[in-house]
N, C-alpha and C positions, 0 to 999 in steps of 0.2 A: 731559801733566798736563792738556793745551789736547784732545785728547781726550776727558780723563777732564771738564773742563769744559763738553764739549759733550754729553756725558752727560749732565753732571749737568740740563747748560741744556735739554737737548730735554728731560728730564724733567720739570725746570722747568717747561717750556711748557707738555708732554702734564698734568703734574698743579697747576700752576699753584701749586709753591710758588719758597720763594726761599734758592738753594745757593752757598756762593762756590765756588770753582774751587781757588785752589793749596789755599787757606785755609781749609776750609772749617768752619764754627762746630761747634764741638761739641754743640752743643744741638739737640736736634731737629728739622727743618725746621718750621717753623709754617701749619699750614693757614687760609688764612682762614673765617673763619663767613662761612655764606650768609648774607646778606641775610632780615629776617625776612619772611616773607608777610606782606603788608595785613588788617589784620582787617577782614572785611567783615560790617558791623553790618546784620542782617534788618531791616527794618520789620517793628514793631510791631502784632499782628496785632489789625487790627478787633475791640471788643469785641461776642462775641454777646450780638444781644437777644434779652429774654427769651422765650419761647414765653408769645405767647394763651395761657390757659387758658380756652375756651369754657364758663361756667357755666349750666345752666341756670334761664331763668327763674323766678320763683315764681310761681305761677299763685297763682290762688281759690281758700281753702280752705274746701267745704261739709260739713255735718256732720247728717244726721239719726239718729235716733233716740236726743239728747241725746248726741252726739259716738257712741255705738256702734258707728253706722257713717259714714265717712271718706271724704272720696273730694278730687281737685284739679280745676277746672277748667284754661283755659292762660292765660294775661292775655293782659289786652283783655273777660273777662265780668267783667261787677258786676250785683249781687246787687238785680233789681227790682221785691222781691215785693211791697213798702210804696209804689209807685208803680204797682202792677198792677190796681189795684182787689180783691186776692182779699181775699178773710175764712175766716179760718178760725178753729175753732171747738176746740172738748173733741175733737170724733171725726174729724177732720183735719186735717191739715195742709200747707200747699204751697207750695215757694219757684217763683221763675220768677229764671233767670240770663239773662240776655240779654250779645252780643261785635255791638254796632253795626254795626260793620269787615264781619266776615264773614257777618255776619248770622245769625246761629247762635242754638239758644235748647234750654236743659236746663231743663226740671218737674221738680220734685223732687213724689210726694208720701205720706205714710204713714196712714192709710187702717184707723181700728178698723172691723172689721166687723160687722155686725148680731145684734144677742146670738143666743143658738143655732148659729149655725156656727162647724162647726170649722175650722182651719188648720192645715196642715202645710208644711212644704218641701220635701216630695219633688215630684221630678219630675211625678210622677201630679198633684197637687196645682197646682204651677206650670204646668204645658202646660195644665191648666183652665182658672185664672183666664185665662193671656196669651188662648184661645182665647173667653173670654168679653169680653176688654177688643178686639180684632180686630173682632169682631159688632157696638162699641157705635162704635166708629170707622170702620167701613162705615158708616154710618148717619147720619154729621157729617159725611164726605168721605167725595170720589170718588176711582174707578180703585185703588183700593188692592192692589197688586200684593205678594206675599212675597217677600223675594228672600231669607231666612236664617234658620233657626230653629234653636236649638241650647242644649243649659245649660251653664254651666261654675262653676266651685266660685271662693271664697274664699276661704283656709281651710276652714273646712268650713260654711261658710254655702253653701247650692244658692241660685244665679242661672238666670233664666229669660230668654233672650237672643233678639229677632224684629227685622230687621229690613226694611222697608218700601218701595217709593214711590208714593206719593199724588199728589193733584189738593190742595190748599189753598185754598180763596179765591180760587180761576182761576190759582193760581200749582205748578208741580209742586215737590214737596219730596222728602227721602231722609229718612225716620223708622227709629231705634232703639229699639228697647220695652225694658227690664232690670227684671224684677219675680220681687222676695222675701218668703216671712214670714218678722218678727220681730217676735218681743216679743208675738206673734198684734195682728200686724197687717201691710198689707198696703204695702208701700214699695215703687215705683215710682218708677224715671227714663223720662223720654222726652228724646230727643236732637232736635232738626232742623235740616235743612243744608238748603239749596240745592243741586235737583239737577246743577246746573254743576258745584258741588263736593266732588263722593262723595270728590276723595282726604283732603278736609280733616274732613271728616263720621269717614270710617275715622279720623284720627289725632286727633279728639275723643273718638270711642267711645274708643281702643286708649288716650288718655289715661286717661280716668276708671277704664277696668276694672284699667291699670294699677296706677294710687296707689292703689286703694279698698282700706279697712282692715277690717273686722270684729272686734269686741273683743267 
């Protein structure tokens, strides 16, 4: 019986259960439940900050031909037509837009041609009009150097573009002229920027063309 008790004692020691030696309980030995593991509470993750979505700043809308040609200038530009001394009449309309910080300028003109002059928006006609403008500019400005000339379309409307470098009142500038014929009028844009900021000039021209709508 002792041996039995020792055996049971060994089993109890090994198994961790309580057993009587000579008069064992009829109940099954109870194995103590393991202590519950402590619950580790994970700290709450900090709230995720909302991602700021950059919204392009609204620019200055420009309307030509009573809203049938529109485009947008970048923020910073303002309409300076009424302060410029420009006099518009029934045959021509000129608008002047300036950005005093970047020293950039955009001029639009809508001109009715002389009576009897036939116009079209063909590439040949636009090229001829552009050449006439360059000839006129050469008489007014110095050292005009053409750097790019091409045709492009906005919808079904054809345009002619000419980029150049020139000297205006002793200052080097980069220039882009865009011309088209619309509603029997010659519509022209001239965009000027300081020569030291060619990238800003190209960004301005690109914004004008990309936002242009012809109805």
